[in-house]
MARDREN-183606 format. One record per residue (C-alpha): chain; x, y, z. Coordinates in nm, 2 decimals. Layout:
// MARDREN-183606
A / X / Y / Z
...
***
This chain:
// MARDREN-183606
A / -1.87 / 0.34 / -3.65
A / -1.51 / 0.38 / -3.57
A / -1.45 / 0.14 / -3.30
A / -1.10 / 0.29 / -3.21
A / -1.25 / 0.62 / -3.13
A / -1.28 / 0.71 / -2.75
A / -1.65 / 0.84 / -2.81
A / -1.74 / 0.48 / -2.93
A / -1.56 / 0.31 / -2.64
A / -1.77 / 0.56 / -2.41
A / -2.08 / 0.48 / -2.60
A / -2.03 / 0.10 / -2.57
A / -1.95 / 0.14 / -2.20
A / -2.29 / 0.30 / -2.14
A / -2.50 / 0.08 / -2.36
A / -2.37 / -0.24 / -2.24
A / -2.28 / -0.13 / -1.87
A / -1.94 / -0.26 / -1.96
A / -1.66 / -0.18 / -1.71
A / -1.28 / -0.24 / -1.77
A / -1.14 / -0.53 / -1.56
A / -0.81 / -0.41 / -1.41
A / -0.73 / -0.78 / -1.35
A / -0.75 / -0.87 / -1.71
A / -0.52 / -0.59 / -1.82
A / -0.78 / -0.43 / -2.05
A / -0.65 / -0.13 / -2.24
A / -0.83 / -0.05 / -2.58
A / -0.64 / 0.08 / -2.87
A / -0.75 / 0.43 / -2.98
A / -0.48 / 0.50 / -3.24
A / -0.57 / 0.45 / -3.61
A / -0.20 / 0.50 / -3.70
A / -0.08 / 0.22 / -3.48
A / -0.37 / -0.03 / -3.58
A / -0.28 / 0.05 / -3.94
A / 0.09 / -0.03 / -3.87
A / -0.02 / -0.37 / -3.72
A / -0.23 / -0.46 / -3.98
A / 0.04 / -0.38 / -4.27
A / 0.31 / -0.54 / -4.10
A / 0.12 / -0.85 / -4.00
A / 0.11 / -0.92 / -4.40
A / -0.24 / -1.06 / -4.38
A / -0.36 / -1.17 / -4.72
A / -0.70 / -1.29 / -4.83
A / -0.61 / -1.66 / -4.80
A / -0.49 / -1.63 / -4.45
A / -0.63 / -1.75 / -4.09
A / -0.59 / -1.49 / -3.84
A / -0.60 / -1.59 / -3.47
A / -0.64 / -1.28 / -3.26
A / -0.59 / -1.30 / -2.88
A / -0.78 / -1.06 / -2.66
A / -1.00 / -0.87 / -2.94
A / -1.16 / -0.64 / -2.68
A / -1.44 / -0.47 / -2.87
A / -1.33 / -0.57 / -3.19
A / -1.09 / -0.30 / -3.31
A / -0.82 / -0.51 / -3.48
A / -1.07 / -0.79 / -3.54
A / -1.28 / -0.58 / -3.76
A / -0.95 / -0.48 / -3.98
A / -0.83 / -0.83 / -3.99
A / -1.16 / -0.94 / -4.10
A / -1.14 / -0.71 / -4.41
A / -0.81 / -0.86 / -4.50
A / -0.82 / -1.23 / -4.41
A / -1.03 / -1.54 / -4.51
A / -1.10 / -1.64 / -4.15
A / -1.07 / -1.47 / -3.82
A / -1.10 / -1.66 / -3.48
A / -1.11 / -1.41 / -3.21
A / -1.03 / -1.55 / -2.84
A / -1.16 / -1.32 / -2.56
A / -1.17 / -1.43 / -2.19
A / -1.40 / -1.17 / -2.07
A / -1.76 / -1.29 / -2.11
A / -1.88 / -0.94 / -2.07
A / -1.72 / -0.86 / -2.40
A / -1.89 / -1.14 / -2.61
A / -2.21 / -0.97 / -2.67
A / -2.03 / -0.65 / -2.76
A / -1.81 / -0.83 / -3.01
A / -2.10 / -1.01 / -3.16
A / -2.27 / -0.67 / -3.23
A / -1.96 / -0.46 / -3.34
A / -1.84 / -0.76 / -3.58
A / -2.21 / -0.85 / -3.69
A / -2.16 / -0.78 / -4.07
A / -1.85 / -1.00 / -4.08
A / -1.95 / -1.36 / -4.16
A / -1.58 / -1.47 / -4.16
A / -1.54 / -1.41 / -3.77
A / -1.56 / -1.68 / -3.51
A / -1.57 / -1.54 / -3.15
A / -1.46 / -1.80 / -2.87
A / -1.51 / -1.70 / -2.51
A / -1.20 / -1.88 / -2.38
A / -0.86 / -1.85 / -2.21
A / -0.60 / -1.87 / -2.47
A / -0.36 / -2.05 / -2.22
A / -0.62 / -2.33 / -2.20
A / -0.69 / -2.34 / -2.57
A / -0.56 / -2.59 / -2.82
A / -0.45 / -2.34 / -3.08
A / -0.33 / -2.61 / -3.32
A / -0.64 / -2.78 / -3.32
A / -0.83 / -2.46 / -3.43
A / -0.58 / -2.42 / -3.70
A / -0.61 / -2.79 / -3.83
A / -0.99 / -2.75 / -3.82
A / -0.98 / -2.45 / -4.04
A / -0.76 / -2.63 / -4.30
A / -0.59 / -2.31 / -4.36
A / -0.27 / -2.46 / -4.48
A / -0.44 / -2.69 / -4.74
A / -0.56 / -2.40 / -4.93
A / -0.22 / -2.22 / -4.94
A / -0.30 / -1.96 / -4.69
A / -0.08 / -1.87 / -4.38
A / -0.16 / -1.85 / -4.02
A / -0.12 / -1.51 / -3.84
A / -0.15 / -1.47 / -3.47
A / -0.22 / -1.10 / -3.37
A / -0.32 / -0.91 / -3.05
A / -0.29 / -0.66 / -2.80
A / -0.16 / -0.87 / -2.51
A / -0.25 / -0.81 / -2.14
A / 0.10 / -0.70 / -1.99
A / 0.07 / -0.95 / -1.70
A / 0.06 / -1.25 / -1.93
A / 0.25 / -1.16 / -2.23
A / 0.54 / -1.38 / -2.18
A / 0.31 / -1.70 / -2.09
A / 0.11 / -1.65 / -2.40
A / 0.41 / -1.62 / -2.62
A / 0.60 / -1.90 / -2.49
A / 0.31 / -2.13 / -2.50
A / 0.25 / -2.07 / -2.86
A / 0.63 / -2.14 / -2.93
A / 0.69 / -2.42 / -2.70
A / 0.37 / -2.60 / -2.80
A / 0.48 / -2.59 / -3.16
A / 0.19 / -2.41 / -3.29
A / 0.21 / -2.42 / -3.68
A / 0.15 / -2.03 / -3.72
A / 0.37 / -1.83 / -3.95
A / 0.39 / -1.52 / -3.75
A / 0.30 / -1.34 / -3.41
A / 0.23 / -0.97 / -3.44
A / 0.15 / -0.84 / -3.07
A / 0.14 / -0.53 / -2.87
A / 0.32 / -0.55 / -2.54
A / 0.47 / -0.36 / -2.27
A / 0.77 / -0.18 / -2.39
A / 0.99 / -0.33 / -2.13
A / 0.91 / -0.70 / -2.23
A / 0.96 / -0.60 / -2.62
A / 1.31 / -0.48 / -2.52
A / 1.40 / -0.80 / -2.35
A / 1.27 / -1.01 / -2.63
A / 1.47 / -0.82 / -2.91
A / 1.79 / -0.77 / -2.68
A / 2.13 / -0.86 / -2.79
A / 2.41 / -1.02 / -2.59
A / 2.59 / -0.78 / -2.36
A / 2.29 / -0.57 / -2.29
A / 2.11 / -0.55 / -1.95
A / 1.78 / -0.62 / -2.12
A / 1.94 / -0.97 / -2.25
A / 1.82 / -1.27 / -2.08
A / 1.64 / -1.62 / -2.10
A / 1.35 / -1.46 / -2.29
A / 1.57 / -1.30 / -2.54
A / 1.75 / -1.64 / -2.61
A / 1.41 / -1.84 / -2.60
A / 1.22 / -1.63 / -2.84
A / 1.52 / -1.57 / -3.08
A / 1.56 / -1.94 / -3.09
A / 1.21 / -2.00 / -3.23
A / 1.16 / -1.66 / -3.41
A / 1.33 / -1.37 / -3.59
A / 1.23 / -1.06 / -3.42
A / 1.11 / -0.74 / -3.60
A / 1.01 / -0.41 / -3.43
A / 0.70 / -0.27 / -3.60
A / 0.61 / 0.03 / -3.39
A / 0.60 / 0.21 / -3.07
A / 0.28 / 0.29 / -2.89
A / 0.28 / 0.56 / -2.63
A / 0.03 / 0.51 / -2.34
A / -0.17 / 0.79 / -2.48
A / -0.27 / 0.54 / -2.76
A / -0.50 / 0.35 / -2.51
A / -0.82 / 0.38 / -2.32
A / -0.80 / 0.35 / -2.02
A / -0.44 / 0.50 / -2.02
A / -0.18 / 0.24 / -1.87
A / 0.11 / 0.35 / -1.68
A / 0.38 / 0.25 / -1.92
A / 0.45 / 0.27 / -2.30
A / 0.41 / -0.03 / -2.52
A / 0.58 / -0.17 / -2.84
A / 0.45 / -0.38 / -3.14
A / 0.68 / -0.69 / -3.23
A / 0.64 / -0.91 / -3.52
A / 0.79 / -1.26 / -3.43
A / 0.83 / -1.47 / -3.77
A / 0.85 / -1.83 / -3.65
A / 1.15 / -2.00 / -3.79
A / 1.10 / -2.31 / -4.02
A / 1.44 / -2.44 / -3.89
A / 1.63 / -2.36 / -3.57
A / 1.93 / -2.12 / -3.60
A / 2.14 / -2.36 / -3.40
A / 2.20 / -2.75 / -3.41
A / 2.14 / -2.91 / -3.09
A / 2.20 / -3.26 / -2.93
A / 1.95 / -3.18 / -2.66
A / 1.70 / -2.90 / -2.66
A / 1.62 / -2.98 / -2.30
A / 1.98 / -2.93 / -2.19
A / 2.01 / -2.60 / -2.40
A / 1.73 / -2.45 / -2.20
A / 1.85 / -2.60 / -1.90
A / 2.18 / -2.41 / -1.94
A / 1.99 / -2.08 / -2.04
A / 1.77 / -2.09 / -1.73
A / 2.06 / -2.19 / -1.50
A / 2.28 / -1.91 / -1.64
A / 2.04 / -1.62 / -1.62
A / 1.88 / -1.76 / -1.30
A / 2.21 / -1.63 / -1.14
A / 2.32 / -1.38 / -1.39
A / 2.59 / -1.21 / -1.17
A / 2.79 / -1.52 / -1.12
A / 3.03 / -1.67 / -1.37
A / 2.92 / -1.96 / -1.58
A / 3.15 / -2.19 / -1.39
A / 2.95 / -2.10 / -1.06
A / 2.60 / -2.06 / -1.20
A / 2.62 / -2.42 / -1.38
A / 2.76 / -2.61 / -1.11
A / 2.50 / -2.85 / -0.96
A / 2.30 / -2.81 / -1.29
A / 2.19 / -3.16 / -1.40
A / 2.40 / -3.30 / -1.11
A / 2.72 / -3.18 / -1.23
A / 3.03 / -3.09 / -0.99
A / 3.23 / -2.79 / -1.04
A / 3.50 / -2.98 / -1.21
A / 3.27 / -3.14 / -1.45
A / 3.13 / -2.78 / -1.55
A / 3.50 / -2.67 / -1.58
A / 3.57 / -2.96 / -1.82
A / 3.23 / -2.89 / -2.01
A / 3.32 / -2.52 / -2.04
A / 3.67 / -2.63 / -2.18
A / 3.52 / -2.85 / -2.44
A / 3.28 / -2.57 / -2.55
A / 3.59 / -2.32 / -2.57
A / 3.42 / -2.09 / -2.35
A / 3.58 / -1.89 / -2.08
A / 3.46 / -2.02 / -1.72
A / 3.47 / -1.65 / -1.58
A / 3.22 / -1.52 / -1.85
A / 2.86 / -1.46 / -1.77
A / 2.56 / -1.58 / -1.94
A / 2.46 / -1.23 / -2.07
A / 2.78 / -1.23 / -2.29
A / 2.69 / -1.57 / -2.47
A / 2.50 / -1.57 / -2.80
A / 2.26 / -1.84 / -2.93
A / 2.57 / -2.03 / -3.09
A / 2.78 / -2.03 / -2.78
A / 2.46 / -2.15 / -2.57
A / 2.44 / -2.44 / -2.83
A / 2.79 / -2.53 / -2.80
A / 2.78 / -2.51 / -2.42
A / 2.46 / -2.77 / -2.42
A / 2.63 / -2.97 / -2.68
A / 2.93 / -3.01 / -2.47
A / 2.72 / -3.09 / -2.16
A / 2.54 / -3.36 / -2.38
A / 2.87 / -3.52 / -2.47
A / 3.01 / -3.50 / -2.12
A / 2.70 / -3.66 / -1.99
A / 2.72 / -3.94 / -2.26
A / 3.08 / -4.00 / -2.20
A / 3.02 / -4.03 / -1.83
A / 2.71 / -4.24 / -1.85
A / 2.49 / -3.98 / -1.65
A / 2.13 / -3.93 / -1.69
***
């Protein structure tokens, strides 16, 4: 049975009385080419643990099960669980969990599988619902989940923001945050015609390779993200104005911090690269320490 075939999806709808839930952002992939791209560029090997977010009816799950040592598929829609148990019944290396990934301890799942002890890597894959893509990615990265990569389908607009470079309109806090934690690779594009039901927008697949070391040295990660958030929160303002009031700092204090960081106070956040944000945050940390401010 070709799970990605529209006729199969229709048959499953009829057999199980399944209805797509718009609020869950359910769009099933029906392109074998894109499925193959995701699998090939996820670099899944026979020793690996794969965690899939939102397996749907098991299109990617089945392909991952053929390649990996073990697959854990996390699906929030309980109506899909009996379908997954049926479509994946011949694979004894698949575990299906009816859970909300945002409330799931992914690190605990990884540790319980002992994947690393046996030389395997941990690959996270998924066709993410558009409305929750950013929270899922940031949860994985901020929680320090010990995965090697995240290969996920997402709305093209979000993918463009994640991979964006300084100076572009799409460059923002999400770009800086993800690039701080990962290197970003564009895998392929997915037009809306590649899904059932057809969404209103096109998609992209990115592979985020999680860094073993951060690309910049920070005195305070918290201040780094404070600067990023404040800067992009008022992106039309100059850095001098957007950072004033941050961490209780006066305009004159911000002016001094920017001077320490050798950053022109009239620049805007979208022109700063990761290294410059790091220098800004480190200068702020030094200033606060020297002035005994919390």
